[in-house]
C-alpha positions as CSV (number, residue, x, y, z in Angstrom):
1,M,-5.8,-14.1,4.1
2,Q,-2.1,-15.2,4.5
3,I,-0.2,-13.4,7.2
4,D,3.7,-13.9,7.2
5,A,4.4,-12.7,10.7
6,D,2.7,-12.1,13.9
7,P,0.2,-9.1,13.7
8,K,0.3,-8.4,17.4
9,G,3.9,-7.3,17.5
10,A,5.2,-3.6,17.6
11,F,5.1,-1.7,14.4
12,I,5.3,1.8,13.3
13,G,3.0,1.7,10.1
14,A,1.5,-0.1,7.1
15,K,1.0,0.2,3.5
16,L,-1.7,-1.4,1.2
17,A,-0.9,-2.6,-2.3
18,L,-4.4,-1.8,-3.4
19,Y,-5.4,-3.7,-6.9
20,L,-8.4,-2.2,-8.5
21,G,-8.9,-5.0,-11.2
22,N,-5.6,-5.6,-12.6
23,R,-4.0,-2.3,-11.7
24,L,-2.5,-0.6,-8.5
25,A,-4.0,2.5,-6.8
26,V,-0.9,4.8,-6.6
27,I,-0.5,8.2,-5.1
28,L,1.9,10.8,-6.4
29,R,3.6,12.2,-3.0
30,D,3.8,15.8,-2.6
31,D,7.0,17.6,-4.0
32,L,8.2,19.4,-0.9
33,P,11.7,20.1,0.2
34,G,12.7,17.6,2.8
35,L,9.8,15.2,2.1
36,I,11.4,11.6,1.8
37,F,10.7,10.3,-1.7
38,A,9.2,13.7,-2.7
39,D,7.3,13.5,-6.1
40,H,7.3,9.5,-6.2
41,W,4.6,7.1,-6.8
42,D,3.6,5.7,-3.5
43,L,1.1,3.3,-2.2
44,P,-1.8,4.0,0.5
45,G,-0.8,3.8,4.1
46,G,1.1,5.6,6.6
47,G,2.0,5.7,10.4
48,R,0.2,3.9,13.2
49,E,-2.3,5.8,15.3
50,G,-2.7,4.8,19.0
51,D,-3.1,0.9,19.7
52,E,-4.6,0.1,16.3
53,G,-3.4,-3.0,14.6
54,P,-1.4,-3.1,11.3
55,L,-4.3,-4.2,8.9
56,D,-6.6,-1.7,10.7
57,C,-3.9,1.0,10.1
58,A,-3.5,0.1,6.6
59,L,-7.3,0.3,5.7
60,R,-7.8,3.5,7.8
61,E,-5.0,5.2,5.8
62,C,-6.5,4.0,2.5
63,R,-10.1,5.5,3.5
64,E,-8.2,8.9,4.4
65,E,-6.1,9.0,1.3
66,L,-8.4,7.5,-1.4
67,G,-12.0,7.4,0.4
68,L,-12.2,3.8,-0.2
69,F,-13.6,1.3,2.4
70,V,-11.5,-1.9,1.7
71,P,-13.2,-4.8,3.3
72,R,-11.0,-7.0,5.4
73,D,-11.8,-9.9,3.3
74,A,-10.5,-8.2,0.4
75,V,-7.0,-8.4,1.7
76,V,-5.0,-11.6,0.5
77,W,-1.6,-11.3,2.0
78,G,0.5,-9.4,4.6
79,R,3.9,-9.4,6.0
80,A,5.9,-7.5,8.4
81,F,9.2,-6.0,7.3
82,A,12.0,-4.8,9.6
83,E,13.4,-1.4,8.8
84,P,15.9,0.9,10.6
85,A,13.0,3.2,12.0
86,G,10.9,0.3,13.0
87,T,8.9,-2.5,11.6
88,K,6.3,-1.8,8.8
89,W,3.6,-4.1,7.4
90,F,2.7,-4.5,3.9
91,F,-0.6,-5.9,2.8
92,V,-2.1,-6.8,-0.6
93,A,-5.9,-6.3,-1.4
94,R,-8.1,-7.0,-4.3
95,M,-11.2,-5.2,-5.3
96,S,-12.9,-4.9,-8.7
97,A,-11.9,-2.3,-11.4
98,S,-15.4,-0.5,-10.7
99,A,-14.1,0.4,-7.3
100,A,-12.1,3.3,-8.9
101,D,-15.2,5.0,-9.6
102,D,-15.7,5.5,-5.7
103,V,-12.1,7.2,-5.2
104,V,-12.4,10.6,-3.4
105,F,-8.7,11.6,-3.4
106,G,-7.7,13.2,0.1
107,D,-5.5,15.9,0.9
108,E,-2.0,14.2,0.9
109,G,-0.2,13.9,-2.5
110,Q,-0.7,15.5,-5.8
111,R,-3.0,12.9,-7.6
112,W,-3.8,9.4,-7.8
113,A,-3.7,6.9,-10.5
114,L,-4.0,3.5,-11.5
115,M,-0.9,1.8,-12.6
116,S,-0.1,-1.6,-14.0
117,E,2.0,-3.8,-11.7
118,D,4.9,-3.9,-14.3
119,A,4.8,-0.2,-14.9
120,Y,5.1,0.3,-11.1
121,V,7.8,-2.0,-10.6
122,A,9.9,-0.4,-13.4
123,H,8.9,3.2,-12.6
124,P,12.0,5.4,-12.0
125,K,10.1,7.4,-9.5
126,A,8.3,4.6,-7.5
127,V,9.1,4.2,-3.9
128,P,12.0,1.5,-4.1
129,A,11.0,-0.5,-0.9
130,F,7.5,-0.9,-2.4
131,Q,8.9,-1.9,-5.8
132,Q,10.6,-4.8,-4.1
133,R,7.7,-5.9,-1.9
134,I,5.4,-5.9,-5.0
135,K,8.2,-8.1,-6.7
136,L,8.1,-10.4,-3.8
137,W,4.1,-10.6,-3.7
138,R,4.3,-11.4,-7.4
139,A,6.7,-14.1,-7.0
140,L,4.7,-15.8,-4.0
141,R,1.5,-15.2,-6.1
142,D,3.0,-16.8,-9.4
143,K,4.6,-19.6,-7.5
144,A,1.3,-20.5,-5.8
145,G,-0.3,-20.7,-9.2
């Protein structure tokens, strides 16, 4: 796994771009008043708990939200991003398409779906920061060959 920053630094949360085969596992956020990016397509992840590390945070959140146990060796890239509220980590992981059969949707969000990378980065209701991070990952991946 390529990590583009120090994973021991302070952070407030982590997200996981989880590819099941060629498609991303995405979650339609709840449509509640005052919820940031309500009714938008999100990626698994969330806030840090206790003293867990960034990858542990992302993998825990994925288990809670999609019921999937993503092996650490499935994670192929990670990077910290400075945001106004604090540092957030973004990871990319790959699993087989058949892992979609094991999804058990949690109690956050309206539903989950599989979406192509192109569809996500072009979707008018995808979380903009994650669209940009997917574009960055895609450029790095394509450059590496």
